[in-house]
C-alpha positions in Angstrom: -25.9 193.1 41.0 -26.3 194.7 37.6 -24.5 197.9 38.6 -21.6 195.9 40.0 -21.4 193.8 36.8 -21.6 196.9 34.7 -18.8 198.7 36.7 -16.6 195.6 36.5 -16.9 195.4 32.7 -16.4 199.1 32.3 -13.2 198.9 34.3 -11.7 196.1 32.1 -9.0 197.3 29.8 -8.9 196.5 26.1 -5.2 197.2 25.9 -3.1 194.1 25.6 -6.0 191.8 24.6 -6.2 189.9 21.4 -8.2 191.5 18.6 -10.9 188.9 18.8 -11.2 189.2 22.6 -11.3 193.0 22.4 -14.1 192.7 19.9 -16.0 190.4 22.2 -15.5 192.8 25.1 -16.8 195.7 23.1 -19.9 193.8 22.2 -20.5 192.8 25.9 -20.0 196.4 27.0 -22.5 197.7 24.4 -25.1 195.2 25.6 -24.6 196.1 29.3 -24.5 199.8 28.7 -27.5 199.7 26.4 -25.4 201.3 23.7 -26.9 199.9 20.5 -24.7 202.0 18.3 -21.6 200.0 19.4 -23.1 196.5 18.7 -21.4 194.7 15.7 -22.9 195.2 12.3 -23.0 192.3 9.8 -23.8 191.8 6.1 -24.8 188.8 4.0 -24.8 189.2 0.2 -26.6 186.5 -1.8 -25.7 187.0 -5.4 -27.8 185.0 -7.9 -26.8 184.5 -11.5 -29.1 185.2 -14.5 -31.1 188.0 -13.0 -33.9 188.2 -10.5 -37.3 188.6 -12.0 -38.9 191.9 -11.2 -42.6 191.3 -12.2 -43.2 188.8 -9.3 -41.7 191.0 -6.6 -44.7 193.4 -6.5 -46.9 193.1 -3.3 -50.6 192.3 -3.8 -52.8 195.3 -4.2 -50.2 197.4 -6.0 -50.2 198.2 -9.7 -47.5 196.0 -11.4 -45.4 198.3 -13.7 -43.4 195.3 -15.0 -46.1 193.6 -17.0 -48.1 194.6 -20.1 -51.4 196.0 -18.8 -53.2 194.5 -21.8 -52.1 190.9 -21.8 -50.4 190.6 -18.4 -47.1 189.3 -19.8 -43.7 190.3 -18.5 -42.0 193.3 -20.1 -38.4 193.0 -21.2 -35.3 194.9 -20.2 -35.8 198.6 -19.2 -39.2 197.2 -18.3 -40.6 199.6 -15.7 -43.5 201.5 -17.2 -43.5 205.3 -16.7 -44.8 206.6 -13.4 -43.8 208.3 -10.1 -41.9 206.8 -7.1 -43.8 204.1 -5.3 -43.1 204.1 -1.5 -45.6 202.1 0.5 -45.6 200.2 3.8 -45.6 196.4 3.4 -47.8 196.0 6.5 -50.8 196.9 4.4 -50.1 194.4 1.6 -49.6 190.6 1.3 -46.2 189.6 -0.1 -46.1 188.1 -3.6 -45.9 184.3 -3.8 -42.1 184.4 -4.4 -41.5 186.1 -1.0 -44.2 184.2 1.0 -41.6 182.7 3.3 -40.8 186.2 4.5 -44.4 187.2 5.4 -43.7 186.9 9.2 -40.6 189.0 8.8 -42.0 191.7 6.5 -41.5 194.4 9.1 -37.7 193.7 8.6 -38.1 193.5 4.8 -37.6 196.2 2.1 -38.1 195.5 -1.6 -36.3 197.9 -3.9 -37.0 198.1 -7.7 -35.8 200.1 -10.7 -32.3 201.2 -9.5 -29.8 201.3 -12.4 -26.2 200.3 -12.9 -25.4 201.1 -16.5 -22.1 201.4 -18.3 -20.6 198.0 -17.2 -19.9 195.4 -19.8 -21.2 191.9 -19.3 -23.6 189.9 -21.3 -24.6 187.5 -18.5 -22.9 189.1 -15.5 -21.4 192.3 -14.4 -18.7 190.4 -12.6 -16.7 192.5 -10.1 -18.9 195.4 -11.3 -21.9 193.9 -9.4 -20.4 195.0 -6.1 -17.9 197.7 -7.2 -20.1 199.4 -9.8 -17.2 199.7 -12.3 -16.7 198.3 -15.8 -15.0 195.3 -14.3 -16.5 192.0 -15.5 -13.4 189.8 -15.4 -10.6 191.9 -13.9 -11.0 193.7 -10.6 -10.3 197.4 -10.9 -11.7 198.7 -7.6 -12.6 197.3 -4.2 -16.1 195.8 -3.9 -18.8 196.7 -1.4 -18.6 193.5 0.6 -14.8 193.8 1.0 -15.0 197.5 2.0 -17.6 196.6 4.6 -15.6 193.6 5.8 -12.5 195.7 6.3 -14.5 198.3 8.3 -16.7 195.9 10.4 -14.8 192.6 10.9 -12.5 192.1 13.9 -12.4 188.3 13.4 -10.0 186.2 11.4 -11.7 186.9 8.0 -12.6 190.5 6.8 -15.1 188.7 4.5 -15.8 185.1 3.6 -17.2 183.9 0.3 -18.8 180.6 -0.8 -19.8 179.8 -4.3 -21.3 176.9 -6.3 -18.7 177.2 -9.1 -16.0 179.5 -10.4 -16.8 180.3 -14.1 -20.3 181.4 -14.8 -20.4 179.2 -17.9 -18.7 175.8 -17.8 -18.8 172.6 -15.8 -22.3 172.2 -14.2 -20.9 169.9 -11.4 -20.2 171.8 -8.2 -16.5 172.5 -7.5 -14.8 171.1 -4.4 -12.0 173.6 -3.9 -11.3 177.3 -4.0 -12.8 179.1 -7.0 -12.8 182.6 -8.4 -16.4 183.7 -9.2 -15.2 187.2 -10.2 -17.4 188.9 -7.6 -15.4 190.2 -4.7 -12.1 192.1 -4.5 -10.1 194.0 -1.9 -8.8 196.3 -4.6 -7.5 196.4 -8.2 -6.1 193.0 -9.2 -6.9 191.6 -5.7 -9.8 189.2 -6.3 -11.2 187.1 -3.4 -11.1 183.3 -3.7 -14.4 181.6 -2.6 -14.7 178.2 -1.0 -16.9 175.9 -3.1 -16.7 172.8 -0.9 -18.9 172.9 2.3 -16.7 170.3 4.0 -13.6 172.3 3.3 -15.3 175.5 4.4 -16.3 173.7 7.6 -12.8 172.5 8.3 -11.3 175.9 7.4 -13.7 177.8 9.7 -14.5 175.4 12.4 -11.7 172.8 12.3 -10.4 174.1 15.7 -13.7 173.0 17.2 -13.1 169.3 16.4 -9.3 169.4 16.9 -7.9 168.3 20.2 -6.0 170.9 22.3 -2.7 169.2 21.5 -3.5 169.3 17.7 -4.4 172.9 17.9 -1.3 173.8 19.9 0.9 171.9 17.5 -0.7 173.7 14.5 -0.2 177.1 16.0 3.4 176.3 16.9 4.1 174.9 13.4 2.7 178.1 11.8 4.9 180.2 14.1 8.0 178.2 13.5 7.4 178.3 9.7 7.0 182.1 9.8 10.1 182.5 11.9 12.0 180.3 9.5 10.7 182.2 6.5 11.5 185.6 8.1 15.1 184.6 8.6 15.3 183.2 5.1 13.7 186.3 3.7 16.4 188.5 5.0 18.9 186.7 2.8 16.7 186.5 -0.3 15.5 190.1 0.0 19.1 191.4 -0.4 19.2 189.8 -3.9 15.9 191.3 -5.1 14.9 194.7 -6.4 12.0 196.4 -8.1 9.0 194.2 -9.1 10.8 191.1 -7.7 11.1 192.6 -4.3 7.4 193.8 -4.3 6.2 190.3 -5.3 8.3 188.7 -2.6 6.8 191.1 0.0 3.3 190.0 -1.1 4.4 186.4 -0.7 5.7 186.9 2.8 2.6 188.9 3.8 0.4 186.0 2.8 2.2 183.8 5.3 1.9 186.4 8.0 -1.8 186.7 7.3 -2.3 183.0 7.7 -0.6 183.1 11.1 -2.8 186.0 12.2 -5.9 184.1 11.0 -5.0 181.1 13.1 -4.2 183.2 16.2 -7.5 185.0 15.9 -9.4 181.7 15.6 -7.6 180.3 18.6 -8.8 183.4 20.6 -12.4 182.5 19.5 -12.1 178.8 20.3 -14.9 178.5 22.9 -17.3 180.6 20.7 -16.4 178.5 17.6 -17.1 175.2 19.6 -20.4 176.6 20.8 -21.7 177.7 17.4 -20.0 175.3 14.9 -22.6 173.4 12.8 -22.7 169.6 12.9 -20.4 168.1 10.3 -22.8 166.2 8.0 -22.7 164.0 5.0 -24.8 166.7 3.3 -21.6 168.7 3.1 -20.4 166.2 0.4 -23.6 166.3 -1.6 -23.4 167.6 -5.2 -27.2 168.2 -5.3 -27.7 171.9 -5.9 -30.2 172.5 -3.1 -28.1 170.5 -0.5 -25.0 172.5 -1.5 -26.9 175.8 -1.1 -28.4 174.8 2.3 -24.9 173.8 3.5 -23.4 177.1 2.4 -26.1 179.1 4.2 -25.7 176.9 7.4 -22.0 177.5 7.4 -22.3 181.2 6.7 -24.8 181.6 9.6 -22.5 179.8 12.0 -19.5 181.8 10.9 -21.3 185.1 11.6 -22.7 184.0 14.9 -19.2 182.8 16.0 -17.6 186.1 15.1 -15.3 184.6 12.5 -16.3 187.4 10.1 -18.9 190.1 9.9 -19.4 189.9 6.1 -20.3 186.8 4.0 -21.0 186.7 0.3 -22.7 183.7 -1.2 -23.2 182.8 -4.9 -25.8 180.0 -4.9 -25.7 179.2 -8.6 -24.1 179.8 -12.0 -25.6 179.5 -15.5 -24.5 175.9 -15.8 -26.3 174.7 -12.6 -29.4 172.5 -12.8 -32.0 172.3 -10.1 -33.0 168.7 -10.9 -34.4 168.1 -7.4 -37.0 170.8 -8.2 -38.1 168.9 -11.2 -36.3 171.4 -13.5 -34.6 169.7 -16.4 -32.9 172.8 -17.9 -29.9 174.6 -16.5 -30.1 178.2 -15.4 -28.8 179.6 -18.7 -31.4 177.7 -20.8 -34.2 178.9 -18.4 -33.2 182.5 -19.1 -34.0 182.0 -22.8 -37.1 179.8 -22.2 -39.5 182.6 -21.4 -43.1 181.6 -21.7 -42.2 178.4 -23.5 -42.8 175.2 -21.6 -40.1 172.8 -20.5 -40.3 169.0 -20.0 -41.6 169.5 -16.4 -44.6 171.4 -17.6 -43.4 174.8 -16.2 -42.4 177.7 -18.4 -39.2 179.5 -18.0 -40.6 182.3 -15.8 -42.3 179.7 -13.5 -39.1 177.7 -13.2 -37.0 180.7 -12.4 -39.5 181.6 -9.7 -39.2 178.2 -8.1 -35.4 178.6 -8.0 -35.7 182.1 -6.4 -38.2 180.7 -3.9 -35.6 178.1 -2.8 -33.1 180.9 -2.2 -35.7 182.9 -0.3 -36.4 179.9 1.9 -32.7 179.7 2.9 -32.6 183.4 3.5 -35.7 183.2 5.7 -34.1 180.3 7.8 -31.0 182.4 8.2 -32.9 185.5 9.3 -35.1 183.5 11.8 -32.0 182.0 13.3 -30.4 185.4 13.8 -33.7 186.7 15.2 -33.6 184.0 17.9 -30.2 185.2 19.2 -30.5 188.1 21.8 -28.2 191.0 21.2 -28.5 194.3 23.0 -32.1 195.3 23.4 -33.1 193.2 20.4 -31.7 190.3 18.4 -28.8 189.7 16.1 -31.1 190.2 13.1 -31.5 193.9 14.2 -27.8 194.4 13.4 -27.5 192.2 10.3 -28.5 193.0 6.7 -29.1 190.2 4.2 -29.1 191.5 0.6 -30.5 189.4 -2.2 -29.5 190.6 -5.7 -28.2 189.3 -9.0 -25.0 189.7 -10.8 -27.0 190.5 -13.9 -29.6 193.0 -12.7 -33.2 192.0 -13.5 -32.8 190.0 -16.7 -30.9 187.1 -18.1 -29.1 189.3 -20.6 -28.4 192.3 -18.5 -28.1 196.0 -19.4 -28.5 197.2 -15.8 -31.3 199.7 -16.3 -33.5 198.0 -13.8 -31.9 196.2 -10.8 -34.1 194.7 -8.0 -32.9 194.2 -4.4 -34.4 192.4 -1.5 -33.2 193.6 1.9 -33.9 191.7 5.1 -32.8 192.5 8.6 -31.8 195.7 10.3 -29.0 198.1 10.8 -29.8 199.5 14.2 -32.8 201.3 12.9 -30.7 203.4 10.5 -32.7 202.2 7.5 -36.5 202.2 6.9 -37.6 198.6 6.7 -41.0 197.2 6.0 -41.2 199.1 2.7 -41.8 198.6 -1.0 -39.7 201.2 -3.0 -40.0 201.4 -6.7 -38.1 204.2 -8.4 -39.1 206.0 -11.6 -38.0 204.6 -14.9 -34.4 204.9 -16.0 -33.7 208.6 -17.0 -36.9 210.0 -15.5 -36.8 212.5 -12.7 -36.5 210.8 -9.3 -34.7 207.8 -10.7 -31.8 206.5 -8.6 -28.9 204.2 -9.0 -27.4 201.1 -7.3 -24.6 203.4 -6.1 -27.1 205.4 -4.0 -28.2 202.1 -2.4 -24.6 201.1 -1.6 -23.9 204.4 0.0 -27.0 204.0 2.2 -25.8 200.5 3.3 -22.3 201.9 4.1 -23.6 204.9 6.0 -26.1 202.8 8.0 -23.1 200.6 9.0 -21.3 203.7 10.3 -18.8 204.1 7.5 -17.7 207.4 6.1 -18.5 207.7 2.4 -18.0 210.1 -0.5 -21.0 211.6 -2.4 -20.8 208.9 -5.1 -20.0 205.2 -5.2 -18.6 203.5 -8.3 -18.5 204.7 -11.9 -20.9 207.5 -12.7 -23.5 207.1 -15.5 -23.0 209.9 -18.0 -26.5 209.5 -19.3 -27.9 210.6 -15.9 -26.0 213.9 -15.5 -29.4 215.7 -15.4 -30.4 213.8 -12.2 -29.4 214.5 -8.6 -27.6 211.2 -7.8 -25.3 212.2 -4.9 -25.6 210.6 -1.5 -27.6 207.6 -0.2 -31.2 206.7 -1.1 -33.1 209.3 0.9 -36.3 207.1 1.0 -34.3 204.3 2.6 -32.5 206.3 5.3 -34.3 206.5 8.7 
């Protein structure tokens, strides 16, 4: 029976099928043939504001190079004490309290410390530079990693999809309920990605076809087609009157309408899959409570990836103005970054409060990973072909210089990366030190993308180091 099924699937032709259906068929073929290399690859980037504390990412039993050995207090920026590369298996060490939710997944977990990304302006954030590694805080000057991966990996309606709590890093603490620009993702110079802030609007945008009647869906597709046909006819007349920049801007305007029609057509091809995996529309999607908003974003992101609407999602769970009142934290994220060892009204000091926030993020990451791990794919699970990356837009400190950037990787990339590791690179400038660019090259190569020897803007202070290519210690 299996041989007959395999032969039937192999004889199916991809030619003439919709992009979404062709992608689905490729995945089915890969599973039937046992070809793990052809299974879809996915990424989730969770980008926190105000740094991720480094000193409480060290597994038990290892020397902590991010605290003062005399008094046990956290060291400041450029904090890694001198010493060689640390490369150990997590199997032999209990995870620190902050990562306790990942203990059962630590064979899929890799913690990376002391990578640098220096030379990008930004007092509280590197902005677009976080994922492009250029001096690009407020204006995109190069494509970002998530968009590059999305364009290479996604066959669905959205190359990548972003959700954020707010737009501006500093500003109104109340969560926004429309599109916003968090200055994180870009498809190229001056091509920033708008993120959806509202869980309800994200649900309707991604899964609206799942709750629409067939008549409503057909009417929407017909309307989009008629509108595009009308605009195309109208454009021929308008275009004759334009030249230079005006014509270029009008072409971009027309392309946006064409893109919308293509998105709706791709979603229509995925209708059954969307209906199967769409989350339940809930009143929680209207909540302005920070933890509820974050939970909703993770839930929607998980469903979008499972349904094949995209292969890359970027989430920004908070901004400097956000308060986690439901955790008993009375100060906003910005104030906590300055609080340090001083105690707030809730009895916790700044470092303790920041850890409680990061634990909340890790809980949602763990839920997402376990959900992916429950979905069979090929000879393993969906988690084996998905990489969740937890990082900050401001390296490892509230006021960032980028000398010490921690990353938490969870998942797999078809065994192309060594997981279940703790990697801590030598201090900035020392022999053996590596950069965030080396990590990004490793992720791209593991996903099957061709890469150059460098990613992003080189650090002229590190010309004496061998920084070409991916992180060797991470590559399988």
